[in-house]
N, C-alpha and C positions, 0 to 999 in steps of 0.2 A: 175132568180133567182136561181138557182143551179147551173150555175155556178160561182154566187160570193157569195154564201155560201160555195162553196169548195174553192174556192180562200181564200175566210176569214179563211178558216178550216187549210188549207195550211201556210197560216202567220200564225198563231195561232202555226202551229205544228215548224214551223222555228223558231219560237222564243220560241217556249216553249226548243226545243232543241238548242238555241246558249243559252239560262238563265242556260239549265244544264249545258253546257260545261262550260260558264262563274263563275256558283256556283263552280262548279268542280276543278277549275282554281283557286279559293280565297281560297278552302279549302287546297289546296294542297301547297298555298304560305302559309298561317296560318302553318299547320302542319311542311314545312319544317323553316319555323323560330321560331316553341315551339321547334323543336331538336334542331336548335343553338343556342337559348338563354337558356334552361334548360336544356338538356339533354346532350351537350358537356360538359356545366360546372361540372354537375353532374360525368359524366366517367373521367374527369380533376380532379377535388375533389377525388375521390377514389384511381384516382391511386397516386396523391401525399400522403394521409393515407398511402395507403400498402406501398410504399416506407418509409414513416417516422417509420412504425411501423418497418420497418427489420432495421431500423436502420442510415438512412440514411436521417441523420437532413438536408441537402442543399436543400432535394426537398422543393417545391417551387410550390405554386398556382398560376397560373397566370389567374385573375379573377376580371377586371377593371370596375366593375360595383358598383353602391350603393342602390341594392338592397339584399336581403336578402342570394343570393348566394355571392357576392361579400365581406359580411361580413362572413359568414361561410368562404371563401377565407382567409379572411385576419387571421382568431380566428386560421386555421388551420398553413398560416406562423407563427403567433406569437406564438403558439404551436411548433413549429418546432425550432424555435430562442431559444424557454428558454428552452427545453429537450438537447440543443445542449452545453446550457451555464451549464444546471445540468449537462450533460455527460465530460466536459471539467473540471468542478469544484469537480466529484466524481473522477474521473482520479487521479486529484491534491493531492485528499484525500489521494488516495488511495499509490501512488508513495512518499509519507512525510511518511505515515504510514509502507511503506515496508521499506523504508531509516531506520525508527528509528528501529524497528523491528530486523533488521540488527546490527545497531550500540549497540542494548543492548542484540543479542547472543552474540557479540564480545567480551563484556564486561562481560556476564554469563562465555562463555569459559575459556576468561583471570583469572576473579576468580578463577574456577571451580581452574586452573591450579596453581596459585599461594596458593588455600588450599590444594593442592598438594603437592606445594614442602613445604608448613608450616608442613606439619605432617610428611614429607622426613626429616626435618630438625631437626624436636623437637624430634623425633625418634633416629639422626642420632647423635644429640646434649646429649639424655642419655645412647648411647651406651657409648659413648667417653667420659661422663665426669667421669663414674662408675671407669671408669682404671682410669683416671686422678686423681678421689679421693684417690683411692690407692695407684698409686703413689708416690704420694704428701705426703702422711698421712705414709709410709714406709720410705722416701726422710727425712721429717722432725726428726722423730723418729732416725733413722741413727743418723743424726747429731748431735742431742741430747746428745744420747752414747755418740759417739766420742767426744762431748765437753764438756761431764759430767766427763768422763775416766778422760780428760785432755791428749787426746792423740792428741799428735802433727802432727798428719798426716794432714796438713794444704791440702796439696793437694787433698785429699780425703773430707774432707769439702769444698773446693771448687766447687770441682767435682758436690757432693749433693746440693748445690746452687744453681748452671749451672743449673741441673737438676728440681729446685723450680722453677727457674726461665722460667723455658721453659715449665712448666705442669700450670704452672699462666698463662703462653702466652697462650696457646692452651684452658685455658678455657674460657680466656678473646675473646678467637675470634668465642667459640660455643655460648656464651653470644650477641654476636653481629647476628651471626646467628641467632638468637634465636629472637634479637629484632627487626631484617630485617623481621622474618615471621610476629611479631606482627604486624608490621607498615602497611603493605601490606596483611595482612591477607581478608578474606573475608569478605565483609558486610553483612550481614543479617538484611534485613527489607523489608518496604513497599518501591514497585516501580511503577510508574504510567506506564503503555506500551499503 
């Protein structure tokens, strides 16, 4: 009876060892499956979000599953696409605004130059008009005195008339310059930036 019992005990021990080995193999398979199904996709998600956070909007998650991890992967891919589109739109707006600012700066420089030119011409015109007015006045007075005296110096009167014509011409040139600066003077008012 003891040999039969020893033998049964031995068989039970062997069965327990085999069951333990089988249980360890099943647990190993479950852990390996869990690792492949859960942890590796999480690592891929982490890698993709880190790259996207660093500005690499071409990074995508390759999780083709129909569970929570698959949906999170799709959401990360959609987010990357939307971020890339937003960045491209922002870059286009920045380029457009930069170009507009450069144009406005050129207009401002041109306006400043024209304003300075207008002030210069106005000052020159004033300085030229003062002596021209005196020359013209003295020439007119002298011509009237010669004519009133009946002085027959037609040549002198003719020369004075020539001086008067030339002073008139100079005054027209000065007036044209002033008109030019008024026409192209600086425009003051609100501007859209």
